[in-house]
ROVEX-555420 format. One line per 4 residues: their letters; for each residue x, y, z of N, C-alpha, C. Coordinates in nm, 2 decimals. Layout:
BEGIN
A = X:Y:Z:X:Y:Z:X:Y:Z; ...
***
This chain:
BEGIN
MLKQ = -5.39:3.31:2.50:-5.40:3.32:2.33:-5.31:3.27:2.25; -5.16:3.27:2.28:-5.01:3.22:2.23:-5.01:3.05:2.20; -5.11:3.00:2.32:-5.14:2.85:2.31:-5.19:2.76:2.18; -5.34:2.93:2.23:-5.44:2.87:2.10:-5.36:2.87:1.95
IIIG = -5.30:2.96:1.91:-5.24:3.04:1.81:-5.16:2.92:1.77; -5.05:2.83:1.82:-4.95:2.75:1.82:-5.00:2.64:1.79; -5.15:2.65:1.86:-5.21:2.46:1.87:-5.27:2.47:1.68; -5.32:2.62:1.67:-5.38:2.67:1.46:-5.30:2.57:1.43
LIFI = -5.18:2.61:1.43:-5.06:2.65:1.35:-5.03:2.46:1.29; -5.02:2.41:1.43:-4.98:2.28:1.43:-5.11:2.22:1.35; -5.25:2.22:1.38:-5.34:2.18:1.28:-5.31:2.15:1.13; -5.24:2.34:1.08:-5.30:2.39:0.95:-5.17:2.32:0.90
GIGA = -5.04:2.31:0.97:-4.98:2.21:0.94:-4.96:2.11:0.90; -5.02:2.03:0.97:-5.06:1.87:0.97:-5.17:1.88:0.85; -5.23:1.94:0.83:-5.39:1.93:0.74:-5.30:1.99:0.59; -5.17:2.06:0.61:-5.12:2.08:0.46:-5.04:1.99:0.45
GGAV = -4.99:1.93:0.51:-4.88:1.80:0.45:-4.98:1.67:0.43; -5.10:1.69:0.51:-5.20:1.50:0.38:-5.24:1.58:0.35; -5.23:1.74:0.29:-5.32:1.73:0.18:-5.22:1.72:0.05; -5.09:1.77:0.04:-5.00:1.73:0.00:-4.94:1.57:-0.07
LYLQ = -4.99:1.49:0.08:-4.93:1.38:0.01:-5.10:1.33:-0.06; -5.18:1.35:-0.01:-5.31:1.31:-0.09:-5.32:1.33:-0.22; -5.28:1.49:-0.27:-5.23:1.50:-0.41:-5.15:1.45:-0.49; -5.05:1.40:-0.45:-4.92:1.33:-0.48:-4.95:1.20:-0.52
NQAP = -5.08:1.12:-0.44:-5.11:1.02:-0.45:-5.20:1.03:-0.58; -5.25:1.11:-0.63:-5.35:1.17:-0.70:-5.29:1.22:-0.90; -5.21:1.23:-0.82:-5.08:1.25:-0.97:-5.10:1.09:-1.07; -5.13:1.12:-1.18:-5.10:1.01:-1.30:-4.97:0.99:-1.29
KQEV = -4.99:0.85:-1.30:-4.81:0.75:-1.28:-4.81:0.78:-1.45; -4.68:0.78:-1.40:-4.63:0.79:-1.59:-4.52:0.68:-1.60; -4.47:0.60:-1.72:-4.42:0.51:-1.72:-4.27:0.50:-1.67; -4.21:0.46:-1.64:-4.11:0.50:-1.58:-3.95:0.37:-1.67
HVHG = -3.86:0.39:-1.66:-3.78:0.29:-1.75:-3.71:0.19:-1.61; -3.74:0.11:-1.69:-3.70:-0.02:-1.59:-3.53:-0.07:-1.55; -3.50:-0.07:-1.44:-3.34:-0.07:-1.43:-3.27:0.03:-1.54; -3.31:0.17:-1.57:-3.22:0.22:-1.65:-3.21:0.24:-1.80
AEYC = -3.33:0.11:-1.84:-3.33:0.05:-1.97:-3.40:0.12:-2.06; -3.41:0.13:-2.17:-3.53:0.24:-2.21:-3.65:0.09:-2.22; -3.75:0.13:-2.18:-3.89:0.10:-2.17:-3.98:0.07:-2.35; -4.02:0.00:-2.39:-4.08:-0.07:-2.49:-4.23:0.01:-2.44
SKHK = -4.36:0.11:-2.46:-4.47:0.15:-2.43:-4.53:0.09:-2.45; -4.54:0.01:-2.63:-4.59:-0.06:-2.70:-4.69:-0.23:-2.64; -4.54:-0.26:-2.55:-4.57:-0.42:-2.56:-4.52:-0.41:-2.35; -4.47:-0.28:-2.30:-4.50:-0.30:-2.16:-4.37:-0.37:-2.09
IAES = -4.24:-0.36:-2.17:-4.11:-0.44:-2.12:-4.02:-0.35:-2.19; -3.88:-0.37:-2.10:-3.81:-0.32:-2.09:-3.76:-0.38:-2.26; -3.69:-0.28:-2.31:-3.67:-0.22:-2.48:-3.57:-0.39:-2.52; -3.50:-0.39:-2.41:-3.38:-0.49:-2.43:-3.43:-0.65:-2.43
ECPW = -3.52:-0.66:-2.38:-3.55:-0.75:-2.32:-3.74:-0.78:-2.40; -3.79:-0.71:-2.55:-3.85:-0.70:-2.62:-3.85:-0.79:-2.73; -3.88:-0.88:-2.71:-3.87:-0.98:-2.86:-3.95:-0.95:-2.94; -4.04:-0.85:-2.95:-4.12:-0.80:-3.09:-4.03:-0.71:-3.18
CDKS = -4.01:-0.61:-3.08:-3.93:-0.49:-3.10:-3.75:-0.51:-3.17; -3.72:-0.64:-3.12:-3.55:-0.67:-3.15:-3.57:-0.87:-3.13; -3.63:-0.88:-3.24:-3.65:-1.01:-3.30:-3.54:-1.09:-3.32; -3.36:-1.06:-3.28:-3.25:-1.11:-3.27:-3.31:-1.20:-3.16
LIKK = -3.34:-1.14:-3.03:-3.36:-1.22:-2.93:-3.45:-1.35:-2.91; -3.51:-1.38:-3.02:-3.54:-1.52:-3.05:-3.47:-1.62:-3.05; -3.38:-1.56:-3.14:-3.28:-1.69:-3.20:-3.17:-1.69:-3.07; -3.13:-1.62:-3.03:-3.04:-1.57:-2.92:-3.06:-1.68:-2.78
MGMC = -3.17:-1.66:-2.79:-3.29:-1.72:-2.66:-3.24:-1.84:-2.62; -3.33:-1.90:-2.75:-3.27:-2.01:-2.78:-3.44:-2.11:-2.78; -3.46:-2.20:-2.78:-3.63:-2.24:-2.72:-3.61:-2.31:-2.58; -3.74:-2.26:-2.47:-3.77:-2.32:-2.37:-3.82:-2.48:-2.38
PGHK = -3.73:-2.54:-2.30:-3.72:-2.67:-2.26:-3.85:-2.76:-2.24; -3.92:-2.67:-2.17:-4.00:-2.66:-2.11:-4.18:-2.66:-2.16; -4.16:-2.59:-2.27:-4.29:-2.54:-2.33:-4.25:-2.56:-2.46; -4.18:-2.60:-2.49:-4.13:-2.58:-2.69:-4.21:-2.51:-2.75
VPEA = -4.15:-2.35:-2.67:-4.17:-2.25:-2.75:-4.07:-2.13:-2.78; -4.04:-2.05:-2.88:-3.93:-2.01:-2.82:-3.91:-1.91:-2.62; -3.81:-1.98:-2.59:-3.75:-1.87:-2.51:-3.77:-1.73:-2.43; -3.76:-1.63:-2.55:-3.76:-1.52:-2.57:-3.95:-1.47:-2.56
LCSR = -4.04:-1.57:-2.59:-4.18:-1.56:-2.62:-4.25:-1.67:-2.54; -4.22:-1.73:-2.45:-4.23:-1.82:-2.33:-4.29:-1.74:-2.21; -4.46:-1.68:-2.24:-4.53:-1.64:-2.13:-4.54:-1.74:-2.03; -4.56:-1.87:-2.05:-4.57:-1.91:-1.91:-4.41:-1.92:-1.81
CNSD = -4.35:-1.92:-1.89:-4.21:-1.86:-1.78:-4.19:-1.74:-1.76; -4.23:-1.63:-1.84:-4.22:-1.48:-1.81:-4.40:-1.43:-1.86; -4.44:-1.43:-1.71:-4.55:-1.36:-1.76:-4.52:-1.19:-1.78; -4.46:-1.14:-1.76:-4.40:-1.04:-1.79:-4.48:-1.00:-1.97
LIPG = -4.43:-1.10:-2.01:-4.44:-1.09:-2.20:-4.58:-1.07:-2.17; -4.70:-1.10:-2.12:-4.85:-1.12:-2.15:-4.90:-0.95:-2.23; -4.86:-0.90:-2.15:-4.94:-0.75:-2.19:-4.87:-0.70:-2.33; -4.78:-0.78:-2.37:-4.69:-0.75:-2.56:-4.77:-0.83:-2.63
FKAE = -4.79:-0.98:-2.55:-4.93:-1.07:-2.64:-5.05:-1.02:-2.70; -5.10:-0.92:-2.58:-5.18:-0.86:-2.60:-5.21:-0.73:-2.68; -5.11:-0.65:-2.68:-5.08:-0.61:-2.76:-5.12:-0.63:-2.92; -5.03:-0.74:-2.92:-5.01:-0.80:-3.06:-5.16:-0.87:-3.12
NDWC = -5.23:-0.83:-3.02:-5.36:-0.91:-3.09:-5.34:-1.07:-3.06; -5.25:-1.13:-3.01:-5.16:-1.26:-2.99:-5.26:-1.31:-2.85; -5.41:-1.30:-2.81:-5.40:-1.39:-2.65:-5.49:-1.48:-2.62; -5.49:-1.61:-2.64:-5.65:-1.65:-2.61:-5.67:-1.65:-2.45
AGHD = -5.78:-1.56:-2.40:-5.77:-1.52:-2.29:-5.83:-1.64:-2.20; -5.92:-1.75:-2.33:-5.98:-1.84:-2.27:-5.90:-2.00:-2.23; -5.80:-1.96:-2.30:-5.70:-2.10:-2.22:-5.55:-2.02:-2.15; -5.58:-1.85:-2.15:-5.46:-1.83:-2.11:-5.33:-1.84:-2.15
LPES = -5.33:-1.84:-2.26:-5.19:-1.84:-2.33:-5.21:-1.74:-2.46; -5.04:-1.68:-2.53:-5.08:-1.68:-2.65:-5.15:-1.74:-2.77; -5.21:-1.72:-2.85:-5.28:-1.79:-2.94:-5.23:-1.82:-3.03; -5.11:-1.78:-3.09:-4.98:-1.88:-3.17:-4.94:-1.99:-3.11
QCDL = -4.94:-2.03:-2.99:-4.88:-2.13:-2.89:-4.99:-2.18:-2.80; -5.15:-2.16:-2.87:-5.25:-2.22:-2.78:-5.26:-2.32:-2.87; -5.23:-2.49:-2.87:-5.22:-2.61:-2.88:-5.38:-2.61:-2.90; -5.45:-2.60:-2.83:-5.59:-2.62:-2.82:-5.72:-2.56:-2.93
CKAG = -5.68:-2.41:-2.92:-5.69:-2.31:-3.03:-5.66:-2.39:-3.17; -5.53:-2.43:-3.19:-5.48:-2.48:-3.31:-5.62:-2.63:-3.35; -5.64:-2.70:-3.24:-5.71:-2.78:-3.31:-5.85:-2.78:-3.33; -5.89:-2.64:-3.33:-6.02:-2.59:-3.31:-6.12:-2.62:-3.16
QYPP = -6.06:-2.64:-3.07:-6.12:-2.63:-2.94:-6.08:-2.49:-2.92; -6.21:-2.39:-2.93:-6.24:-2.26:-2.91:-6.28:-2.33:-2.76; -6.23:-2.17:-2.65:-6.26:-2.13:-2.55:-6.45:-2.09:-2.61; -6.58:-2.12:-2.47:-6.69:-2.08:-2.57:-6.69:-1.88:-2.58
GEVP = -6.73:-1.91:-2.68:-6.76:-1.71:-2.68:-6.68:-1.69:-2.75; -6.53:-1.75:-2.78:-6.43:-1.73:-2.87:-6.44:-1.75:-3.02; -6.44:-1.71:-3.11:-6.44:-1.68:-3.22:-6.26:-1.68:-3.30; -6.30:-1.79:-3.42:-6.08:-1.83:-3.40:-6.09:-1.68:-3.53
KGS = -5.96:-1.64:-3.53:-5.94:-1.53:-3.61:-5.96:-1.56:-3.76; -6.01:-1.44:-3.82:-6.02:-1.47:-3.99:-6.18:-1.49:-4.00; -6.25:-1.58:-3.89:-6.34:-1.60:-3.94:-6.50:-1.53:-3.91
***
């Protein structure tokens, strides 16, 4: 009888542990600070690296030599900037670039189904 009680308690412990792990994974994820820095929830990047919140970064970082756009705004070199461009409504999904930097869109070559802003 004692053996059955011990086995039952083991199964209850295993079940409870599994339930705790399951519930922890079901909890909503909260935004965290990036490397101890403040987090810009609008642009989804550390505030210290957010060129929309700190416009001085654009001048400080200079131009991206490979893409001829400000380094602080170069989504081709730093894909972490993409959510920020989307939050600013400056994203060309068809060409996978910020619309403000998309030479094809500027030349009027819009992706199928995309309408230029202001039209």
